[in-house]
N, C-alpha and C positions, 0 to 999 in steps of 0.2 A: 516500535522502539528499537529498529533496528538501525546497521550502520555498518560499516567493512569488517570489524573487528565482531562481528557480534549480532549472529542472523544467519540467512541463504545466501551472501553477496557473494563472498568469496569462494566456496563450494562451486556455485553457479557458474562463474567466471575460470574457473579451473576446469570444471567439462568443455568451457568451450576454446581454452587459451589457444591448445591445436589447432586451428580454424580460423582464428580470430582474433581482431587487438581489441581487449574487452576493456573496456575505463564502468570502475566503478566509485562511488563517489559516496561520502557521508552526509546528508541532510542538514541544512541548519540548525545546531542545537544540537548535533550528535557527533560523538566520537569525535575528533580534532575540525570539525568546523563550529565556527563560531555563532554566538547567536545575535540577532537584533531584535530589538521592539521600537512599535507594534510591529507584530508577524500581521503579513498578510499571503495569502495564498501566492500573490503575483511575482511577490518578491522569490517563491521557490520556484517559479517559472523560469522567472528569471535566472534562478539558479541553473537549472537545466540548460537552458539557453547557452552559458557561459560555459558548462562543460562541455555540450556540442560546439560551441564554437572553437574551444581549447580543440579539437581534434582536427579540426582543418579539412573535414569532410561532413556531407551527410550521411551520417549514422543509422545504421539497426538500431534502435528504444526497446527497453524490458522494462517492465515492474510489476510486482508484485504487492499485491493486500494494495493499503492506502496508497505504496508505490504506483500499483497499474493506475488508479483514480487518478492521482497525479502526471505520470505521462498523458493519459487521455486528456487532460485538462490543460497540458501544453501541447498537444496535436490540435486542441480548437482553438488553440491563442495562437496558431499558425508555426508554433514553434518548428524546424524544418527536419524532418526524419525521412530516411529512407522508407522505412517499415516499421511499425509498432508492435511488441507484442503485450499481451495485459492479462496477468492469472491472478483471477477472484477480487477482483474490486469489492469491497464489499459495500456496495448499494443494496443493502437492506432492508432498509427503514430502522427504526426506532424500537426498541423494543417496549411493553408497555411497563408502567409503574403498578407498586399495588392496586394502586387507586383505579386501574383502567387505562389511564392514560399517555401519552408516547412522553421516554423519561426524556429530559433536556440533557443529555451527554455533555453537552458544550458547558452549560452552567453548573452543574455538577463537577466536571473536571477543572473550574475554573475556578470555584470554590475552594475545593480541596487542597489547590497550590496555592491560594491564598494565603490559606491558615497556614504553611507550611507544610501539609499534609503528602509527602511526595510518596510513600507508601501507599496511602489512601488511594491516591490517583492512581498508580498502578495497577490495585487491587480490586478499584471501582471499573477498569478498564478490559482487566482480565474475565472478571465474573458478572456483571451488570451489562457491559457491551460486549464482549466477547459470547457470554454465556458459559463459560468454565463454571465445574463444582465451586463452590465455593471454598473448599480447602485446598486448591492450587497454591493460591496465594502465601496461606501458612508455610505451605510444603516449598514453594519460592525462598522464602524467611531461613527456612533448615539448612541453602546453599547459601553461604556468605556471600563469595564473590560473584554468582549469577543475582543473586537481589544486589548487590551493591550498583552493576551493570543497569538492571534496570529501574531503580531508581536516579540514576545520574540523566537517565534520558525521559524520566516523568514528565517535566515539565515544557516535551515534546506533544506529549499526547494529543490537546487539544488542536496540535496543527493539523493532524492528520483529521479530526472532527471538520475543521473548517475544508480541509480538501473534500471532505465528503459532502460540501453543504451543507453541514449541520443537520439537516433531516437524514441525509443515506440514502438518500431515494435517486433513481437515474434523471438524469437530465438530459433525457432524451432530444431534446429542443436543441442544445447544443452541442452533444454528440451525433447532431444527423450533417452538423459542418464539418466533420474531420473526413477529410481528403484523402490521408494517408493510410498506404496498405495496410488494413488492421487484423490484426490476430489476438481473438478475445478466448480465454481458456476458463476451465475449471476442472476440480476432482469428481470423478462419479460417488465418492463417500463423502463427499461434502453434503452441509445441511441442504434441503429443497429451496429454502430461499433465497440463500449462494448461488446455487444452480441455475437458477429462477432467473437472478440479477445479472447472469454472465449471457443467457440468452436475451434478453431485453438492452442490453448494452450492444450485442451482436448485431440485431435487430434494429437498432437506432441509428448505425456507423455504416454508410453507404459501399456495400460489396464485402464487409466484414466479414472473415472466417471464422467460425466457432468448433474450439475444438472440445470434447468429454474426456481427459486424461484419464485411463482406468485404473482403479485403485488407490484414486489419490486424494487427500483432503487440503484443505487449508494450507498444512505443513504439506506441501510437496517436495517430493525428492530432487534433485539438480539431476539426477540420472534419467529420471523421467520425464523431465521438462528439458535438458537439452536439445535430446533427438526431434523433439515440433521444431524447437527453434530452429535445429540444422536446417531443416525442410522447409519454413517460412523466407528463414533471411540469405536469401540467393539474390 
């Protein structure tokens, strides 16, 4: 649910700005970017290609979380990149529901939004998908500015589920076609399934480099991320 003014992008850009020209953008439906319907992952890949084309060069590209999955999908689709870095694409499968069957994230999100329950969609994402304690959405509601920002982009959360292929499983066959030099990263304090996912992603991409950042979780510190990017983006 991040964009230029909400989330880590601006802080990461600030860490790199003294050595790189950094471009970062609002994904469609977020911040100042418009929305279009119906959504498709291919449109988001075209958005990234448009940003890359606007730079006038073949740049280094970095994404975090579902943004990292989007970067990988774009590389597999042939979008030109000099190198790519991905931090914790959440290819962790689907959590079980009360009946033991995998949850259908996409259907649940689409249903909540169809009923106009944007807050419910945010809560479902945080608790049922990410695994946060159930008090977290209640705590967020007590921070009006943050809660308003989250609700404003709630309609884009299903887009991320579609980027993840709905099943949230590593598309190893597709990623095996990536020819871009790749750095796949995770945090040492992240959940086991997240770390395993990064290993599988790195194993699928020919020649990919895999790094585990000491002391980091899914909410990686820009100061911890920047040295890895500086070492790789040369």
